[in-house]
N, C-alpha and C positions, 0 to 999 in steps of 0.2 A: 504494500500500500504506500503511495507517495507520502512523503513527510509533509505535515501541515506547516503553515507559516509560524504558528505558535511553537511547534516542536523545533523548527529550525532555529528560531531565536532563543529558545530555552537552551539548545545545544550550544549556541554561540556564547551566551552569557555564562553558562556553566563552565566552559573551557577557556574563555578568553583570559589572558593575564590581567592582573589589576591595572597595570600601566596602560592598557588599551582604553580604559575608561577616561583617560585624560587626553586622548588623541585630538579632541576638538578644542584644545586650549585657545587657539587663536579665534575660533568662532565665538566661544564664550566671552572672550575679551571684547570682541566687537559688540556682542549683545549688551554687555554691561556699559559700553560707551554711549548707548542711546536708549537704554531701558527707562521706562517711566515708573519710578518706585512708588510704593504705597498700595494698600489693599491686599489682594490675593493673586498669587501667581500659580499657573499650571505649566509644568514642563511636560509636553506631550512627546512620548518616546524618551522617558527620563533615564533609561539604562540603570546604572547603579547609583544615580543621583548626584553626579558631580556638579551639574549646574544648580541643582537645588541647594547644595551647600554654599556655592558661591553667591547665590542671590538671597539667601535666607535673611540676612540683615537688612535687606531693602524693603521687605514686605511684612505685613502682619501675619501672613500665613502662606506657606509654599507647599504645593502638593505635586506629585508626579504620577504619571500613568504610563504603563508599558505593556505591550502584548505578552512579554516574557515573564512568567512567574519567577524564574531564576533571578532576573534583574530586579524585580520588585522585592524579592526576599533579601537581596543584597542591600538595596536602598533602605529597607526597614531595619536591617541589622546595623546600619550606620546611624540609626536614630531618626530617619527621615520618614515623612508621610507619603506613602505611595500605594497605588492600587493597580490591579490588572485592568487593562482597558485597551480596546482596539480602536485606533483613531479612524479606521475605515468602517467601523461598525457603529456602536453607540457607547460613547464614553459614559462612565457611571456618575455623571454630574448633572444637576438641573440646568435648565436654560439660564444664561446670564449669571454664571457663578464666579467668573474671574475678571480681574482688571487687565491682566497681561497673560499671554500664552507664549511660551518659547517652544520652538520646534526645530531642533538641530539635526540635520542629516537623517531625516525620516522619510520625506515624501518621495525620495528616489527609490525607497524600498516597497512602496505600497502599489497595489494594482490600480487603484482609482484615486489619484491625488486630488481630483476635484471634489470627490465625496469627503475625503479627509479634511479638506479646507472648509467645507460647509459644516462639518461636525465641530471643528474648532470654532468657527464663527458662532455656532449655536451656544456654546458654553461661555463665550465672551460677553461682557456687559456692553451696552451701547457706547461706542467710542473706544472700546478696549483695544489694546495694542497687541499685534501679533509680530513676533520676531521669528523669522524663518531663515534657515540656511540649507543649502544643498550644493553639491559640486557643480562647478561651472564648466560645462562640456565645451564651451567656446574658448577656453584657455588655450594659448598658443601651443602648449606642450601636447595637448590632445589633438589639435588640428594637424600638427606636424606628424604625429604618430600615424594618424589615419591616412594622410596624404602620401607620406614617404614610405612607411613600412607596410601599409595596407592592413594593419591590425586595428580593430576597434579599441579606443582608449579605455584603460582601466581608470575608474574614478574612485576607487577604494583600495586601501591596503589590506583589507580583510580577505582571508582566503578560506574561510570556513565553508563557503559555497561559491559557485561560479559568479564572477564579477562582484564579489562582496555582497551579493544579494540585491544589487541595483537592477531595477526593472524599468526605470524611467530616467531620462537624461534631459537637462534643462539649460537653456540660456537665460539671460536676464529678460529678454523679450517674452520668452515662454512664460516665465514666472509672473511678469506683470499682467499678461492676459489671463492667466489662470487665477490670480488673486482677484482681479477686477470682476471676472465672471462669477467668482464665489461670493462676491458682495463686500470685498475689502476696498477701502479708498486710500488714496494718497500714498501708494507704495514708493518708498525712497530706498535706493540701494546704498549700502554703507560699507566703507572701507575700514579695515582694522587700523586705528591710528597708531597702535603700539608697534606695528611692523616697521614703520619708517624710522623709529628711534633705534631699532635693532639692526637694520640692514641698510648700508649705504647704496647697495645695488637697487633695492626697491625705491629708495628716495630718488635715485637717478632715473629709474624707469618711469616713475610717476611724473617727474619733471619733464621728461622727454615726451611722454605719451599724453599727459593730462589725466585728470581724475577719471573721466568717463572711459577712455580707451584703456587705461590701466585696469579698471574694473571689468571691462568687457573681455580683454584678451590676455591679461597677465595674472589677475587674481584667480586662485584655484577654487575659491568658493564664491557663490552668489549669496549675499546676506542682505535681507530686506526687512524694513520696518514699515508697517501699515496699520490701519485702524479698521475696526468693524464699522462699515458704512450703515446708512439708514436702510430700513426695510423697504 
């Protein structure tokens, strides 16, 4: 019998080394540079709860949801509030429960990203903020690999399953259309400000290409902040 999505991600979180939970450090740093603190936060696809820990001091309450019971158990063992929930199904929260939702490196894993975004929108309060990150398939490294080697680019370092479990691939334009169709307004793409203090090469690339082209072709992730629009 084919392995279910839940079983696959239970296997991933049961076997992944602890260090893999911090692999999204630059994404989380970007989220924190634009997050609107206060109220309640949901981390959709929380894994072991790394971002919940980082954001806990900014909110009255932080909660996570993940399809993997192994990930949820690890987050709870760390003293965090987490529940099992499938963002493509029905998250176990009432309508308009959260002021902010973070969703890092999740929508590339789901069969129906539009349904996932609609479900996130449901649990956000009016005007609530969504912070979303996903690999940027338009990054020049991926373009070169496809054009020169004829291989489809890998956008994940995970090897627990083919392609790291990625079933969708996005550019910034794809994300903007997907978010607006799901009822989110004012999507703004965000560059991680910390990277330019750590790397002179990135500072030079941004100066040469400009903010927009740097984000379109050099940044490995597309990170966007938007708000729940009116009904």
